C-alpha positions as CSV (number, residue, x, y, z in Angstrom):
1,M,108.3,110.2,58.0
2,D,109.9,113.2,56.5
3,N,109.5,115.5,53.5
4,N,113.1,115.8,52.4
5,A,112.2,115.0,48.8
6,A,109.7,117.8,48.7
7,E,112.1,120.3,50.3
8,Q,114.9,119.3,48.0
9,S,112.7,119.8,44.9
10,I,111.8,123.4,45.9
11,R,115.2,124.4,47.1
12,P,116.4,125.9,43.7
13,F,113.2,128.0,43.7
14,C,113.8,129.3,47.2
15,V,117.5,130.0,46.6
16,G,116.8,131.9,43.4
17,K,113.8,134.0,44.5
18,K,115.8,137.1,45.1
19,N,116.9,137.0,41.4
20,W,113.4,136.9,40.1
21,V,112.3,140.5,40.9
22,M,110.7,140.6,37.4
23,I,107.9,138.5,38.7
24,D,106.0,141.4,40.1
25,T,102.4,140.5,39.2
26,V,100.0,137.7,40.2
27,A,99.9,136.5,36.6
28,G,103.7,136.3,36.5
29,A,103.8,134.4,39.7
30,E,101.2,131.9,38.5
31,A,103.0,131.4,35.2
32,S,106.3,130.8,37.1
33,A,104.6,128.3,39.5
34,M,103.2,126.4,36.5
35,I,106.6,126.2,34.8
36,Y,108.3,125.0,38.0
37,S,105.6,122.5,38.6
38,I,106.0,121.0,35.1
39,A,109.8,121.0,35.5
40,E,109.8,119.2,38.9
41,T,107.1,116.7,37.7
42,A,109.4,115.9,34.7
43,K,112.3,115.4,37.0
44,A,110.3,113.1,39.3
45,N,109.4,111.0,36.2
46,N,113.0,110.7,35.2
47,L,112.8,113.1,32.2
48,K,115.3,115.6,31.0
49,P,113.4,118.9,31.7
50,Y,115.0,120.8,28.8
51,N,114.2,118.1,26.3
52,Y,110.7,117.7,27.7
53,F,109.9,121.4,27.4
54,K,111.4,121.5,23.9
55,Y,109.1,118.5,22.9
56,L,106.1,120.2,24.4
57,L,106.7,123.5,22.7
58,E,107.1,121.7,19.4
59,E,104.2,119.3,19.7
60,I,101.4,121.5,21.2
61,P,101.3,123.9,18.2
62,R,100.7,120.9,15.9
63,H,97.4,120.3,17.6
64,M,96.1,123.9,17.7
65,D,93.5,123.3,15.0
66,E,92.0,120.3,16.8
67,H,88.8,120.9,18.8
68,G,89.6,118.3,21.5
69,V,92.4,117.9,24.0
70,D,92.8,114.1,23.6
71,F,96.4,114.6,22.5
72,C,97.3,115.9,25.9
73,E,97.4,112.4,27.4
74,D,100.4,111.6,25.2
75,L,102.2,114.7,26.5
76,L,102.1,113.9,30.2
77,P,105.4,113.1,31.9
78,W,104.4,109.5,32.7
79,S,103.2,108.8,29.1
80,D,104.9,105.8,27.4
81,T,104.7,107.6,24.1
82,L,107.2,110.4,24.9
83,P,110.3,110.3,22.7
84,V,113.5,108.6,24.0
85,E,115.3,112.0,23.9
86,C,113.1,113.2,26.8
87,R,114.0,110.3,29.1
88,K,117.1,110.1,31.3
89,Q,119.4,107.1,31.0
90,L,118.8,104.8,34.0
């Protein structure tokens, strides 16, 4: 058993860490970790990360007046309701 897939997914983060000196706070590091986690989960679910983030940033504000978070289920990377533009051609 090996962890090549996990190591390959974090490689860009490790290679670029010297360029990210602006992340000098705990909050900045936590925000960065969340973004990378979403991006890598999108990749693992055969989504185009740019298109997926664009969709999220357009869709979430439409639900800001709602009291519940039921809409979040449809935004998850494995949801069947995501637009075709977010999916990679297989």
